[in-house]
N, C-alpha and C positions, 0 to 999 in steps of 0.2 A: 504494499499500497504505500510506502513512504516514496518508492521510487516512481511510481504511478505521480506521486504530489512532485518530488521533483522535475519529473519531464510536463507535467500541466501545469508546474508553476513558469519555464522554461517556454511554453508555448506562449503562453499570456504576455512576459516579457516582449516574445515578438513580436505580439500582437498593438502591443504600448511604442514599440520602436517604429514598425509601421506606419502608425499614426502619427509620428514625429516625423517620422520619410515625407509622407500626405504634404506636409503640414511646410515643410521644407519647399516641397515641388511645388507648390501652390505662392509662397511666396518667393519665389525665386531664387533661394537657395541651394537646388541642386548640386551646385558646384565643390558644394563642402556638406555634402549625407553622405560619403564614401564609408568612412567608419561605422554609421550610425546602418547603411545597408547590407556591410559586411555584418555586424554582433545581429543584426534581422536572421539573418540566414545561419549562421551560426549556433543562433539559438534555436531557429526551426529544425535544423537538421537531429540538435542533441532532443528537441523535443519528439521526434517523429520515431524517435529511438526503442520511445515507451509503449507505441502502438503500434502492432503487427500489422496493420493494413495501412500503415504508415510509413515503414521502415524500405519500399524500395523506392519512395523518394527519396532517400537520405543523399546519392551519392548524385541525382539532380540536383538538390539543393545545394552540398558542396560546390558541385560545377558552375552552377550562379555567382556564388560566392566567390570563384576562383574567375570570373567573366569579370565582374564588377570591382576584384584589387587590378586585373587587367586594366580596366576603362581607367580606373583613378590613378593608379600608379603603374602606366606600363614602361618607362624606364628600367623595373625592376625585371620587366619578362622578355623584353628584346636583346640585350645584351650586358655581360659584366668585362668591366675593360671594350678592348679590342674584340673579344669571342660573342657573335651572336649566336642569341640561343634555334634559330627557325636554323641550324646546323644542325640541331637533335631531332628534328621534326622525320626524318624517314628512319636515323636505328629506331628509335622507340617504334614506330608499325613494324617494323622489322622483328622487333624484340613479342608485338602483339601477334603475329602473323605464327612464330616458332614457338609459341604458347599455345596457338589453336592446332597445330602439325602435332605438339606432342601428346595432343587428347585423340589425335584419331589414328587410324591403322585402315590402309589398302580395304581389309574386313566390313568398313564402315560406309565404303559403296558399294557395296552390294544392294545395298537398297534400290539402289540404281534399277538392274535385274531384276529386283524382289517388285517395286511399284513403279514401272516406268511414264504411268501415266501422269500423278502427281505430279515425280519431275520436273517430268516436258513441261506439262501448264504450268507449274510454280515458274521457273527459268524464263520459259515464253512470255511470262504475267510480268517479269522483273525487266523484262530485253522488248516490251511495250510501252506500259504504262508508264513509268517512272522517266525514260526519257520523253518521250512526245510531249506530258504535262511537263517537264522541265525546257522543254522546248518553246509551249504554249507561251509558258510564264516570263520567263526572258523575252521574250515577244513583244509583252505587252506592260514590262517594266520602265520603259524608258531607262533603264541602269545603262551607263557610263557601259563598253561591251566586256571587258573582263569579271566586273562583277556578274553581268549578263549569264556569261559564259561558264559561271562557278553557279548558278542554279540546275544551267543543263548538267555540267560535270554531277553532283549530287543525285541527277537522276539516272545519268547513266554507268553507276554506280553498285558493284552488287550489294548483296544485303551482310551484317555484320554478326558478330557471335551479341549482340544484344537483344537480335530476333528469337535463336532459341531458349535465353532466360523467359521471354516473355510468353513465346510458342508454350513454355512448359506450364507458365503462372495462366492461363487461359483455357487449361485443359482441351491445349490443340494437340496435331499428330507432330511430337518431341523431333524423331528419329526422320521423318519429310523434312523436318526446318531444319534439321544440321547438313544432311542432304543437298537441300537447296543449297545454304549457305555456300556448304563446301563445292556441290560442284559451278556456282553461279562467280564464287571466288575464282576458283583454278583456268574459269574462260576470262576474267577480266583482260586478263593481260592481252587476250585476243580483241576481246567482242567493245570492250571500253572507248580504244581511241580509236573506232573504225565509227563507232557511233558519238562520237568528237566530232570527229571528224565532219558525218555529215550534220549534226544538231547544233555544231559548235562553230561550224567553218565560218560561217558570215560576223562571228565577234571577233576571233582570233585564231592568228596561222596554228594551226594544228599540223607536228612534224611526229605522224603515224608511228615510224619503225621509231625512233628515241622516245616517245610515250612508251610504246610496248615494251621494249626494255628498261627502263624507271619503273613499269608494273613489275615484270619480270622481276625485280633485284625487289622488288617491296615485299612482291606475296609469294611468289613460287621457290626461291632458292629458299627462303627463312622457312617457307610450308615443308620443303624438301628436308633439312636440316632438322628439324621437329620429328616429321615421320621415322625420320631414319633410328634418334634420339629415343625415340617411343620404341623402336624397332628393336635395338640391341642392347637398354633398360629394361625391356620388357615393364613388369610388376613394380622393378624400383623407379620406372620413371611417377608414378603415381603422384609422387611428394612438387613434383614439377609440373602435375595438372592441377594440385590443390592452391598454389600458390598463385599458378600466371591469372587466376580471374581478376584478385588485385592487383597485380601488376600489372594491370590490359587497363585496369580503371584508372590507378595510380598516370599510366601512359597518356590517355585519352584523357585524364584532365590536362596534364600540363599542356600539350596537344595544342586544347582549345583556350587557355593562355595565354600561349606564344603566339598564336594567330590572331585572338582577340586585341592585345595589345599593338601589335603590326598593324592592321588593320584597325586602329583606333581611331582614326580620325574619318576613314569612308563609312567607319561604324555608324558613329555619330549624327551623320549627314543624312544615313538613308535608313538606318537601322530600323525603324518603326515598319515603314514600306516593308523592307526585305522577309524579318519577321514575321509577318502578315503570309509572304507570299510563298514562304517557305512553310509555314503550318500549312497552307493549302494543299501544296505539292501533300506534303506528310497525310493527309486525312484524307483525301482522293486518294495516294495510292492503295492506305488500307480498305476505302469502298469501293474500287473499281475492283481491286486484287481480289476481292471478298466475290463478288458477281460476275467478275470473268469465272474464278474456278464454278462455281454457283451453272454456268452455263453448261460448262461441258460436267453438270451430275456429279459432281464431289463432295462426299460425305458431311456433314459441319464441322468436325474434326479438322480436316484439310483444307476448307475452305477458311476457316479462320486461320492455319497455317498460310498460306498465301496470303492472306491478306495481310500478315505482321512479315511478311517475308520480302513484299514488297512495297509496305510502307513505312519497314526501318531499311536505312541506308549505311552502307560503310564508308561514317562522313571525315574519320580516319584518316582512311585510303587517300578518297578525296581530297583532302587537304595535303597528300603526303605528295600525291603527282602536280597538283597546283604550285606547289613547291619546290619539286623540279623541274617548273617552268617559269622558276621566280617570280611566280604573282602570291603567293602567300598573300600580300595585303591587302588582294584584288580578290582575285579568283577565288581564292581559301575563304572569303567573308560567309560566305548562306552555305557549306560543307560547316562553318564551326558554331552556327547560328541552328542550324538544323539540327547537330548533336545532342543538348540540351532539352528541344523542343521534342523531337520524336523518343525523348526516354521520358518525360511528361506524356505526351499523347499514349506510348507505347503501353506504360504502369495503368494510366486509365481503363482502357482497352481490355487492355488482358483481367483489371480487376473487375468488370462489370461481367467479361464471357466467364469469369470463376464463378460468378454467382449462377450464373446459366446451365443448368448440367445439357448436354448434349444427349442425342437418342440412345447414341452408345451407354452413357451414366447410367442414362433410364431406366435401362432394359437390362443393364447390371443390378441395378436395386430391386428391381420386381423380381431377380431370381432369387435375390437372399431372399 
């Protein structure tokens, strides 16, 4: 009971700080609100820790705290002396992909042969829905070409490991989710550059072969190394699998901070509009992905899976691609905004579906 009281007090203090922040915004003192906003998110994250249904939002809340710190104190996240932190982005992504590889084995891809329909529909939905939606939103945005290209880039990226977690929480088909993520990720070095050439070629110059090599270095090589480590160590590799989710979360958080600090001026200028367009992109990904699956008469579990796989993209990879092109402060903005937002919407959607049993679950209850 004492713990709940502490968490409740923390949420109450967060509420008070929120009122202070609103007051500062209304009186035109938002430029001085940094410490209060950081305190608000820190108290919110601590308060969420006391409530089971809220724990899934802790990571996202801390991401927002990081974004706030990067916006108010950008110099801490751009460089240290002559060392620029953007250099860390690609190695951090490689660490995340290596971790993904250590949790995989060749057997995991057997699901492709066991359930080819679901995999084909899921991957094709990713290749159709998000790139087309990204292109449409980029066209109507009136953003500078490089920032508009970032919206297309997030649409042309594969899904990330966050989608697998949300599929589990949503009572969806986790095995299918992992397989779609894996296949889409391995196809990315070849598919993403071609789609970028088609959909973003009018915004920026795209060197397809150069982009392919960049993505191979970020995805194929680290995942291959992870698979090899998993094969060599076998059960002894489990400790890596247990550590990697935390390492991945910290890496993603750091990547978002670096991008936010690097693109601070552009983000302050067009942040509200960009956030709205990215949210539309994300939500329509869920919606169109779900009904695309239903069009092919997929089960409820599989339709939920495909909706999440389509709506939740790999923002880290997209950021790495933007960085490899030397456009992290412009092209990297949409992926930086997309990451935190998709975690919020994904958590909400997963919580909603978790409370709505599927036909399979209802039958299981009836049998009992």
